C-alpha positions in Angstrom: 146.4 137.4 169.3 144.0 135.3 167.2 142.9 132.0 168.6 142.5 128.8 166.6 138.9 128.0 165.6 137.2 125.4 167.7 137.6 121.8 166.4 134.6 120.1 164.9 133.2 117.1 166.7 134.1 113.7 165.2 131.1 112.0 166.6 129.1 110.5 163.6 126.5 112.8 162.3 127.5 115.7 164.6 130.5 117.7 163.1 129.5 120.7 165.2 132.4 123.2 165.8 133.2 123.3 169.5 130.7 120.6 170.4 130.3 120.2 174.2 128.0 117.3 174.3 129.4 115.1 177.1 128.0 111.9 175.5 130.2 112.6 172.4 133.3 113.2 174.4 133.0 109.9 176.3 133.2 107.7 173.2 136.7 106.4 172.4 138.1 107.4 169.0 137.9 103.8 167.8 134.1 104.0 168.0 134.2 106.6 165.1 136.6 104.8 162.8 136.8 101.7 160.7 140.2 100.8 162.1 140.7 97.4 163.7 140.2 97.7 167.4 143.7 96.6 168.5 145.8 97.9 171.4 147.8 100.9 170.5 145.9 102.0 167.4 145.5 105.5 169.0 149.2 105.9 168.7 149.0 106.2 165.0 147.1 109.4 165.4 149.8 111.2 167.5 151.7 114.1 165.9 154.9 112.4 167.0 154.1 109.7 164.5 152.0 111.6 161.8 153.7 115.0 161.5 154.4 115.5 157.8 157.9 116.9 158.3 159.2 115.7 161.7 157.0 112.6 162.4 158.6 109.3 163.1 156.8 107.7 160.1 158.3 110.1 157.5 161.7 109.9 159.2 161.7 106.1 158.7 160.6 106.3 155.2 163.4 108.9 154.4 166.0 106.7 156.1 164.8 103.5 154.4 163.5 104.6 150.9 163.6 101.0 149.5 161.5 98.1 150.8 163.5 96.0 153.3 161.8 92.8 152.1 161.7 92.9 148.3 164.5 95.4 147.8 162.7 96.7 144.7 159.9 98.9 145.5 159.8 102.3 147.3 159.0 102.2 150.9 155.5 103.5 151.7 154.9 102.0 155.1 156.8 102.4 158.3 156.6 98.9 159.7 157.1 97.8 163.2 159.6 94.9 163.3 158.3 93.6 166.6 154.5 94.1 167.2 154.1 96.9 169.9 150.8 95.6 171.3 150.0 99.1 172.5 153.4 99.5 174.2 154.2 103.2 173.7 158.0 102.8 174.2 158.2 100.0 171.6 155.8 101.9 169.2 158.1 104.9 169.1 161.4 103.0 169.2 163.2 104.0 165.9 165.2 100.7 166.1 161.9 98.7 165.9 160.9 100.3 162.6 161.7 99.6 159.0 160.5 100.8 155.5 158.4 98.5 153.5 156.3 98.7 150.4 152.6 98.2 150.7 152.3 94.7 149.1 155.1 93.3 151.4 153.6 94.9 154.4 150.2 93.5 153.7 151.9 90.1 153.2 153.6 90.3 156.6 150.6 91.6 158.4 148.3 88.9 156.9 150.8 86.3 158.2 150.8 87.8 161.7 147.0 88.1 161.8 146.7 84.5 160.9 149.1 83.5 163.7 146.9 85.5 166.2 143.7 83.6 165.3 145.3 80.3 166.0 
């Protein structure tokens, strides 16, 4: 039975397939991305969220094809109604998700980010 090829290292500048450098394995994923370092960001990389056919994100977008805020544009973002703050149960709670278009989601997110800074 054929085995899957080894994954390439995501450490910046490495990319070596099957890299076993312990220094590369110790770094958190957020160290390699430009994502905002917030609790729970790693959950967006889970197959349970991202899978193109069965993932929660695509399921939400199929159930709510029109933006819940403007009711005009197509939903392109699966938005968390209540911020999960890294709580895995709340992150994957289908009842805590809604479909939004990108402009409405940016508007909502900008408002919540401003509230956090105060």
